[in-house]
N, C-alpha and C positions, 0 to 999 in steps of 0.2 A: 342369525347371520350378522346382524349389526354388531352384536357383542363380540363375536369372533373376529370380525374385521378390526374393530377398535382394539382388541387385545393384541392383534398382530402389529398394528401401528404403535401401540404402547410399548410392546416388546422392543421394537426397533428404536423407539424414542429412548427407552431406558438404556439400551446399549450405547446410544450416542450421548447419554447424559442430559437428556432433554426433559422438561416438564410440559405436559400437554394442557394442564389446567390454565385457564386465563389468569394472567398476572403472576404465574409461578416464576420465581426468580432463582437462577442458579449462577454459578461462576463459570460454567462451561460456555463455549462459543455459541452464539445464537444461530440456529439453522431454521429455515422456513418449514412449515408443516408440509408443504408440497413436496419438499425433498424427502421428508420422512415417509410420506405416503408412497413415493416412488420406490424407495428402498424396501418398504414393507411389501409392495406388490411383487418386486423381484424375488424377495425372500420366500413369499408364499407360493410363487410359481415354480420354485426349485431352480431358477436361473441364477448363475453367478456372474453373468456377463455385464460389464459396464456399458457395453453397446446398447443394452436395453434401457439405460437411463436417458431420458430425454424430457425436454420441457417445451411447451408451446408458448411462444411469447405473445405479447399483446398487440393490438392494432395501433396503439399510440406510437407515433414516431417523430422524426425530425423533418421539418420543412425549411429549406434554405431561406425562404422569404421571411420566416419568423425569427431568424437567428440574428443576434448582434454582429456587427462587422469585426469586433474584437474578440478573439477566442478566449481571452482571459476572463471576459465578462460571462461567457457561457460556463467556463470552469467554475467561477465563483458561484453562479446560480446552482449548478449541479452539486457542488460541494456542500453548499448550505442545505440543499434538499436532502442530501445523504445524511447530514448531521441531524436534521429535523426528523428524518425517518428512523433515527437511532440505529443506523447500520453499524455493525461491529467494527470499531476502529476505522472510521471513514477516511482517515489520513494515511492508512497503510497503502504503500505503493511498491510495486516490484521494480527494483533497480537492476537493469541489465547492462553489463559491461562486456568488453571484448579486448583481450590481451593476447598477442601472438596468434590471432585468428581462432582463439578458443573462447567461446561465450561463457558467461557466468551470470547467474541471477539470484537475487535474494530480496527479502522485504525489508524496507526501512520506513520510517515515519516522517511524513511531511511536517515541517515545523514553521515554515513561513512561505508565503507566495505573494508575488505582485507582478507587475508587468516586466520586471527584470528577469524573473524566473522562479524556480521551485527549489526550496532549501531543505536539506536534512543534515544531521550532525552525526559524527562518527569518529573513530580513532584513525588518524592519518597514517598509522602503521598497519592498518588492517589490509586484508586481501583486496577488498573493494577499492580502497584508496590507492593501493599499488596498481590496480588495473587502470584507474582513472589518471594516475600520473603518467603511465605508459601510453595510454590512448584516451585523450580528453573528450571522447564522444560517448554518449550513453543514451538510454531511453528509460522512461518511467511508464508504468501501466497501473491505472486504478481500475478496480473491479467492484462494482456495487450491484451484486446480484439481485437484491431485493427490489431494486429500481430498474433492473434490466439494462444497465448502463455500464459503459467502460470508456476510459480516456487513455490514449497513447500519446506520449510527449517525447520528442526526440530533439537532441541538440548538443551543444558543447557544454562542458562543465568548467567551473572555476571555483577556487576557494573563496569563501566569504571573507570579509575583513575581520581583523582581530577584534575590533570593537563589537561587531555583530556576534561573534562567537562568545566573547566575554559576557555580553548582555544576556544571551540565551543561557549560558552555563550558570550565571548567577541566579537565574530564575528557577533552576531545577531544584527538586528536593535534595536535602543533604545526602540521603542514601544514594541517589543517582550520581551525585558528584563524587562520592566515595567509589562507586562502581567504575566511573571513568578512569580513576587513578588505579583501581585494582586490576582491571583486565588488560592484559597484553593481547588485544583482540587478534584472533586468527592464529596465534602461536599455540603450539602443543603444550599440554600440561598433563602430569601423570595421574591426577585424580581430582575428584570434587573437593576432597579434604585439603588438597594443596591450594586450590583456588580460594577456599574459605580462609585458609591461613594467611594468604596474601591480603584478604579483606581486613582481617584482624590487625595486621601490621599497618595498613593504611589508616584505619580508624584511630589507632594509637598515635600515629604520626600527626594527625590533625586534631587530636582531642582537645588541645588547649587553644585552638584557633577558631574564632567565631565565623570567619569567612574563609572558605576553601578556594584557593586560586585555580584557575583553569589549567589543566595539564597542557604543556606546549605541544604535545602530540595529538591533541583533540580539538576538533573544530568543525565548521560547516562547509558543505559543498553546495553550489548553486548550479542547476541545469538551466542554461539560457536556451529557450525553445526556438527551433527553426521549423518545426512541423508539429502540429497538434491534430489528432484525429478523434472525433466523437462517434461513439458506437451506441446504437439503440436496438435492442432485440425486437424483431417483428415476426409476424406469422409466416409459416412455411419456410423459415430460415432465410427469408428475403429481408435481411436486416438493413437498417439505415447506417451508412458510413459517410460522415461529412468531414472533410479535411481542410485545414488551413496551412499554408506554407509562407514562410517569411520571404519577402521580395529580395532579390539578389542585387539591389542597388545601393546597399550600404545603409539604408534607412531602417527604422523599426516597423515599417508598414507591413501589412499582410496582403498576400495576393488574394484574388477573388476566390471565394469559397468553391470547393469542388465536391461533387458526389462520386463515391466509388461504388462499384458493384460489390455485393456481399460475397 
């Protein structure tokens, strides 16, 4: 029986590109064994319903009295713990925008953060940038499933300074710098071969240059937070939700922490 069950789990793991042996390394995304077991259980029962996928969260939660008064301090703590737990791309965040009352979401990578806000870099001619130019309000969502944690951040956006964009661009690998010049992000292209041809042309253009300049259409955005919510999974779906909101008095102070029902 044990062998049969393990084979079922192993089959699902193989389908997902996972290695079950301890220390086995692959280039595929890291998924928890509990997720694999859930999928295996559904597969063996003959059910194809995603409604059968569920996870019971832990008792460990959030207590207001134990939290710092500054939400950025909590963010820093949680982010560091996500990095230490080797969560896959802990700086990945879902950026949600809204233009003409039509929402749009995509994942970007956090590249800087401090009390001023949360920064990512992109093409200023992309769809996401067009949305932000039309409506400079957005939200960011982090999901660290291995830690049963999520953070939602809402606020206004602004472009970072040219100096900040230059500094980050100059720190990137040359191949990434080439990519920023190559892609007309969000524009249609007829084939993969056409995209690769653009790359060849850019490589040739900068071949004799030791330092590649930052494209004028490429740079950073900063979300200046007005609301930050911390979520921790709890038993029986009675999750913890703690929210901070910026005071409306023109200062940088945060209002008293509030607990929301799950």
